[in-house]
C-alpha positions in Angstrom: 1.7 -29.6 -29.5 5.5 -29.0 -29.1 6.8 -27.5 -25.9 9.9 -25.9 -24.7 11.5 -28.3 -22.1 12.4 -25.5 -19.8 10.3 -25.7 -16.7 8.9 -22.5 -15.2 6.8 -21.8 -12.1 3.9 -19.4 -11.7 0.4 -19.0 -10.4 -2.9 -19.9 -12.0 -4.9 -16.7 -12.6 -7.8 -18.2 -14.6 -9.2 -21.6 -15.4 -11.6 -22.2 -18.3 -12.7 -25.4 -20.0 -9.5 -27.4 -19.3 -7.2 -24.4 -20.0 -5.2 -22.7 -17.3 -3.7 -19.2 -17.6 -0.6 -19.0 -15.6 1.2 -15.8 -14.5 4.9 -16.6 -14.4 7.5 -14.9 -12.2 8.4 -12.7 -15.1 4.9 -11.3 -15.1 3.9 -12.8 -18.4 0.7 -14.9 -18.8 0.9 -18.3 -20.5 -2.0 -20.5 -21.5 -1.6 -24.2 -20.7 -3.4 -27.5 -20.5 -2.9 -30.1 -17.8 -0.6 -33.1 -18.5 -2.5 -36.4 -18.8 -0.9 -37.8 -15.6 -2.1 -34.6 -13.7 -5.7 -35.1 -14.9 -5.8 -38.5 -13.4 -4.8 -37.4 -9.9 -7.3 -36.5 -7.2 -6.0 -33.0 -6.9 -7.6 -30.6 -9.4 -5.8 -27.4 -10.2 -7.6 -24.3 -9.0 -7.1 -20.5 -9.3 -4.3 -19.4 -7.0 -2.3 -22.7 -7.3 1.4 -22.3 -7.7 2.4 -24.7 -10.4 5.3 -25.9 -12.6 4.7 -25.7 -16.4 6.4 -25.6 -19.8 5.8 -23.0 -22.5 4.5 -24.1 -25.9 6.6 -23.7 -29.0 3.8 -24.0 -31.6 2.0 -21.1 -33.1 -0.8 -21.4 -30.5 1.9 -21.2 -27.7 0.0 -23.7 -25.6 2.1 -25.1 -22.8 1.7 -27.9 -20.3 0.8 -27.6 -16.7 3.1 -30.3 -15.2 2.3 -30.4 -11.5 0.8 -28.5 -8.6 3.3 -27.2 -6.0 2.5 -27.7 -2.3 -0.5 -25.6 -1.1 -0.6 -23.3 1.8 -4.4 -23.7 1.9 -7.4 -24.1 -0.4 -10.9 -22.6 -0.1 -14.0 -24.3 -1.4 -16.1 -21.1 -1.9 -14.7 -19.5 -3.9 -12.3 -22.3 -5.1 -9.0 -20.5 -4.6 -5.6 -21.9 -3.3 -2.8 -20.2 -1.4 -4.9 -17.3 0.0 -2.9 -14.9 2.2 -5.5 -12.3 3.2 -9.3 -12.4 3.6 -11.3 -9.2 3.9 -14.2 -10.1 6.2 -17.0 -7.8 5.2 -19.4 -7.5 8.2 -22.6 -5.4 8.1 -23.4 -3.4 11.3 -27.0 -2.8 10.1 -29.4 -4.5 7.7 -28.5 -7.2 8.7 -27.5 -6.3 12.2 -24.0 -6.9 13.5 -23.5 -10.7 14.2 -20.4 -11.1 16.3 -21.0 -14.9 16.6 -20.8 -15.2 12.8 -17.8 -12.9 12.7 -16.0 -15.1 15.2 -16.8 -18.2 13.3 -15.3 -16.6 10.2 -12.2 -15.5 12.0 -11.8 -19.0 13.5 -12.1 -20.7 10.1 -9.5 -18.3 8.6 -7.1 -18.9 11.5 -7.3 -22.7 11.0 -6.3 -22.1 7.3 -3.5 -19.7 8.2 -5.2 -16.8 6.4 -4.8 -13.3 7.7 -8.1 -11.5 8.3 -9.0 -7.8 8.0 -12.4 -6.9 9.3 -14.2 -4.3 7.1 -17.4 -2.9 8.7 -20.0 -2.1 6.1 -23.3 -0.1 6.2 -21.9 2.1 9.0 -23.7 5.1 7.4 -27.0 3.5 8.5 -26.1 3.8 12.2 -27.4 6.5 14.5 -24.9 8.6 16.5 -25.6 6.5 19.6 -25.2 3.2 17.7 -21.9 4.5 16.2 -20.7 5.3 19.7 -21.7 1.9 21.0 -19.8 0.2 18.2 -16.5 1.8 19.3 -15.7 -0.6 22.2 -16.3 -3.5 19.9 -13.9 -2.2 17.4 -11.3 -1.5 20.1 -11.8 -5.0 21.4 -11.0 -6.7 18.1 -8.1 -4.4 17.5 -6.7 -5.2 20.9 -6.7 -8.9 19.9 -4.6 -8.0 16.9 -7.3 -8.0 14.1 -7.1 -5.0 11.8 -10.5 -3.3 11.7 -11.5 -0.7 9.0 -14.7 1.1 10.1 -15.5 4.1 8.0 -18.2 6.4 9.2 -19.4 6.5 5.6 -19.4 3.1 3.8 -16.7 2.7 1.2 -15.1 6.1 1.9 -12.0 6.6 -0.3 -9.8 6.9 2.8 -11.1 3.5 4.0 -10.6 1.9 0.6 -7.0 3.2 0.5 -6.3 1.9 4.0 -7.6 -1.5 2.9 -5.6 -1.7 -0.3 -2.5 -0.8 1.8 -2.6 -4.4 3.0 -2.7 -6.0 -0.4 0.9 -5.8 -1.6 2.4 -9.3 -2.5 -0.8 -11.1 -1.2 -3.6 -13.1 -2.8 -6.8 -11.6 -1.4 -10.3 -12.9 -1.2 -13.4 -10.9 0.0 -15.7 -12.9 2.2 -18.5 -12.3 4.8 -22.1 -12.7 5.6 -24.9 -12.6 3.0 -26.1 -9.1 2.3 -23.1 -7.5 3.9 -21.9 -5.8 0.7 -19.0 -8.0 -0.5 -19.7 -7.4 -4.2 -20.2 -3.7 -3.6 -16.8 -3.5 -1.9 -15.2 -5.3 -4.8 -16.7 -2.8 -7.2 -15.5 0.1 -5.1 -12.0 -1.3 -4.9 -11.7 -1.7 -8.6 -14.5 0.0 -10.7 -13.2 -1.8 -13.8 -13.6 -5.1 -12.1 -17.4 -5.3 -12.6 -17.1 -4.7 -16.3 -14.3 -7.2 -16.7 -16.3 -9.7 -14.7 -19.5 -9.2 -16.7 -17.5 -9.7 -19.9 -16.0 -12.9 -18.7 -19.3 -14.2 -17.3 -21.2 -13.5 -20.5 -18.5 -15.5 -22.4 -18.7 -18.4 -20.0 -22.4 -18.6 -19.2 -23.8 -20.6 -22.2 -26.3 -22.2 -19.9 -28.2 -20.6 -17.1 -26.8 -23.0 -14.6 -23.2 -22.4 -15.5 -21.1 -21.7 -12.4 -19.2 -18.4 -12.3 -15.5 -18.9 -12.6 -13.0 -17.3 -10.3 -10.3 -15.0 -11.8 -7.4 -13.1 -10.1 -6.9 -9.5 -10.9 -3.9 -7.3 -10.0 -4.7 -4.6 -7.5 -2.5 -2.5 -5.3 0.5 -4.8 -5.7 -1.5 -7.9 -4.9 -4.0 -10.3 -6.6 -7.7 -10.1 -5.8 -10.2 -12.9 -6.5 -13.2 -11.4 -8.3 -15.7 -13.8 -6.8 -16.7 -13.1 -3.2 -16.8 -15.9 -0.6 -20.0 -17.4 0.6 -21.2 -16.8 4.1 -21.5 -20.5 5.2 -18.8 -21.4 7.7 -18.0 -25.0 8.5 -16.1 -25.6 11.8 -16.6 -29.3 11.7 -12.9 -30.0 11.3 -11.9 -28.0 14.4 -11.8 -30.1 17.6 -12.0 -28.9 21.2 -8.2 -28.9 21.6 -7.6 -26.7 18.6 -10.3 -24.2 19.5 -8.2 -22.5 22.3 -5.2 -22.1 20.0 -7.3 -20.3 17.4 -8.4 -17.6 19.7 -5.3 -15.4 19.8 -6.1 -13.7 23.1 -6.7 -17.2 24.8 -3.5 -18.6 23.3 -1.5 -15.7 24.7 -2.6 -16.5 28.3 -2.4 -20.4 28.1 0.9 -20.5 29.9 -0.6 -18.7 32.9 -3.3 -21.3 33.4 -2.8 -23.7 36.3 -3.2 -26.8 34.2 -1.4 -27.5 31.0 -3.9 -28.1 28.1 -6.5 -26.0 29.9 -9.7 -25.8 27.8 -10.8 -22.6 29.7 -14.1 -24.0 30.7 -14.5 -25.5 34.2 -10.8 -25.8 35.2 -9.7 -24.0 38.3 -6.9 -21.5 38.0 -7.8 -20.5 34.4 -6.1 -17.3 33.3 -8.6 -16.9 30.4 -11.6 -17.0 32.7 -9.9 -14.5 35.0 -9.3 -12.2 32.1 -12.9 -12.4 31.1 -14.0 -11.6 34.7 -11.5 -8.6 34.7 -12.9 -7.3 31.4 -9.6 -7.7 29.4 -11.1 -10.4 27.2 -14.4 -9.6 25.4 -17.4 -11.4 27.1 -18.9 -11.9 23.7 -15.8 -13.7 22.4 -15.8 -16.0 25.5 -19.5 -16.7 25.1 -18.9 -17.7 21.4 -16.0 -19.9 22.5 -18.2 -21.7 25.0 -20.8 -22.3 22.2 -18.1 -23.6 19.8 -16.8 -26.0 22.5 -20.4 -27.3 23.1 -20.8 -27.8 19.3 -17.5 -29.7 19.2 -18.5 -31.9 22.1 -21.8 -32.7 20.4 -20.2 -33.5 17.1 -19.9 -37.2 16.2 -16.3 -38.3 15.8 -15.0 -38.9 12.3 -13.1 -42.1 11.5 
């Protein structure tokens, strides 16, 4: 397999049986295989990786994936690197709204430097009183700085358009709790995505236990992973000192606490606890923070 020595850079859009499709800066897609030295490293290329590669000169045009460029982050489920934006699909009914799970997801994304957008699903199942009761919760998260999309009718065109307005120049994943409607949202965002996904799945799934691959599709000026993220959230790598920094509304008040490095638990003169008492920090967020701190304290240290 002869290759052009000119080195290019691009992003992996698909991985299949040792082949990697790479979208270069010129917008063209090139098929490559990993160099032998890359196959022997611990780091395995995944969709979303930014890579250096060469273009093949032979009739099959196969090139070589030379190396993986430094990652911004990497998710395990789905396996995607360099994620910019996560749409956190959160059901408000069937299953009921779980703010603790939402806060866990937001915490995990913050640790990985991934911007979240909260998309509230199944809002059409709410009664008028339940919809009214939801508004202070929406306002609370928006006040922290989290974008919230909460259509009165699930997957309303205006809501989908507002969501896609955040996608330009970003790699996007859709994540959230089980049963929240992640796949349904993906299909509403791009009706052709389901067909393309089914075609790719049928080509790949030669055995019933074959794992679905992740592919990136262009949408609204960005790239969207076609495989939604799983609902399991692992906070085991976040320690008690990191936790306050990952709650934006806590971090904003840290300089006003009496003690430097305040954990906002039992310390006197804590600005965060004062804000909770004053109602300017959501009581549910602080209760979740206390629970996460208790979990961190009970966790066995890793060596």
